[in-house]
N, C-alpha and C positions, 0 to 999 in steps of 0.2 A: 779616661777616668776608670773604666771597668778594669783595664789591664793593671793600673796602679793599685786598685783595691785587691785584685787577685794576688799580686806580688806581696802586698802587705799581709794578706791572710796566710800565704805560704810562709812568710817570714815569722809570723806569730806562731804558726803550727810547729815550725822547726825549733823556735826558741823554747816552746813548751816541751817538746820531745827531748831537747838537750837538758832540760832541768829535771827530767825523770831520774830517780835514784834507783839503781839496780838492787841494792839491799832492801830498800823499802818495798820495791815491786815484788821481790821474793817473799818478804814478810806478808804482803797482801795475798799473793796467789797460793802460797804454801801453808801459811798459818791461819790467817784470818778467814779466808774463804772456806777452809776445812773445819773451822770452829772447834779446835782442840781435839779433833779426831786424829790420833797419831798415825793410824794405818792409812787414812785418806791423805794425810800430808805427805807420807813417804811415797804413796802411789803417784801423787801429783808431781813430786820431785823426780821420780823415775821417768815419768812421761815427758818431763822437761830435760831429760838427759843427765840428771844428777846420778852419780855412781855410788856403789856401796863403799863404805869406808873400810880400809884394811884393818884387820883385827888389832894390830899393834897400835895404830893411831886411834882406833876406837877406844881402846883401853885408856890411852892418855887423855882423851877428851872426857870420857865418862868418869875417870877416877876422881876428879875434884867436884863433879856436879852432884853426886849423890841422888841421882834420878832412879826411880823405879821404872822398869820396862823401857830402859834407855835404848835408843837406836839413832842412827845418823846416816846421812848421805852427804856427798861432797861433789864439787866441780872445781876445775881449775881453768884459769885463763892467764893471759899475759899480766894482768893486774895483781893476781894473787889466788888464794884458795878460799872458797866459800863453803859453808856447811849449813845443813838444816839438821836440827837436833830435836828429838821428841822424847817425852817421858812423863812421869808423874812425880810430883814433889809437893811439899807444903811451903807456902809463902806467907809472909806476914800481911795481914789486913788489919790495920790499927794495932791493937794489943794482942791479937790472937793469930794463930797459924791456921790457914785453911788449905785443904787439899786442892790441888789443881792438876789439870792436864795441860802440859805446856808444849809449845813449839817455838823454837828459836832459830833465827838465821844469823849467821856470823860471817865476817869476811876479814881477811888479812890485807885486802886492798886498801889503799888510802881512801877514806870515805868522807873526811871533812865533817862539816855540820849538816850536810844534806839529809842523812837519815834521821837525825835528831829533830830537825825542823819539820820533816815530812810526818814523823810520828806525832809531834805536838799538834800539827794542823789536823791530822786525822782523828786523834783522840778528842780534841775540842773540849777538854775539861782541864781544870787547874792541875798542875803537876805536884808531885811530892818527891823527896829524895828517894832514889832506888835503894832498897835494903842492902847494906854492906858495900856500897860503892859510891863513886862520884857521879853516877848516872841519874836518870830521872825515871819516875814511875807515874802511872796513871791508873786509878781505880775507878771503875764506872760500871753501871748496869746498862745492858743492851736493851734499849726501849724502842718501840715503833717510831718514836719521834727523833731518835738518835741516842747519843751517849748521855747518861745522866751521872754526874759526879757522885762518888761515894765519899762523904766526909769521914774523917777519922771516927770510927764507931766509938761512942762514949762508954759502952758497956757490952761485952760479949754476950751477956744474957738478955740484952734488949730484944723484946719480941719482934720488933720491926726488922732488926738486923737478922735475926734467925729466919724470918720469913723471906727476906731478900736472898740470903744464902741458899735457902731451900728452893728458890725459884729457878736456879740454873741460868740466871741472867748476868751474874757477876763476872767481870773481866778485869784482868790486870795486864797492862802493857808496860814494858821496861826498855830503856835504852841504856847501854853501858859501853863505855869506850876506854880503851887502853892505847898505848902508843902504836901497837901493831894489830889491833883487833877491835872491831865494832860489832856489837850484838844487839839485835832487836828481839824481844821475847813477847809472846802472846800467851797468856794463861787464862784458862777457862775453869771457873769453879763449877764442878758438876752439881747437879741437884743433890742436896744433902738431906 
């Protein structure tokens, strides 16, 4: 009986490990853990053997992103190329643009629905369409009890919204997919 329980436990552990998603794992360890700190995200990537992106490729990546203080690292394996991208930008939150520090991880490897499902489970708030794409986005405040959804703000001048933005607790998470690219983005609204 004990042997059967042990085998069952090993089987469950193996099944759980097999369900881990490499892109979401990179999102957690390089972006979320570093809470929007670009330098810390790049240092963590380098510690995990991500390499500097060649200048010509870096220009191609950065050209369409319009990020301030843009930088990136990459790694390759048999499945494809993965990137971690950091910088500053403005993203829509309701009807207004807010400045953010962002960290994104992307892969050319076939990712399926696993990153999207992992992001939804982690965000644990209702989704909204991601701006300008077919992806999904999540806006929430980081609270001691977990993520608290940010409803579409009714008025950018609302004192409660201004206080929330000033708190430094606002986060935006996005998932975007294209035929040969899946991107997970974590954006932190700095204290305003």
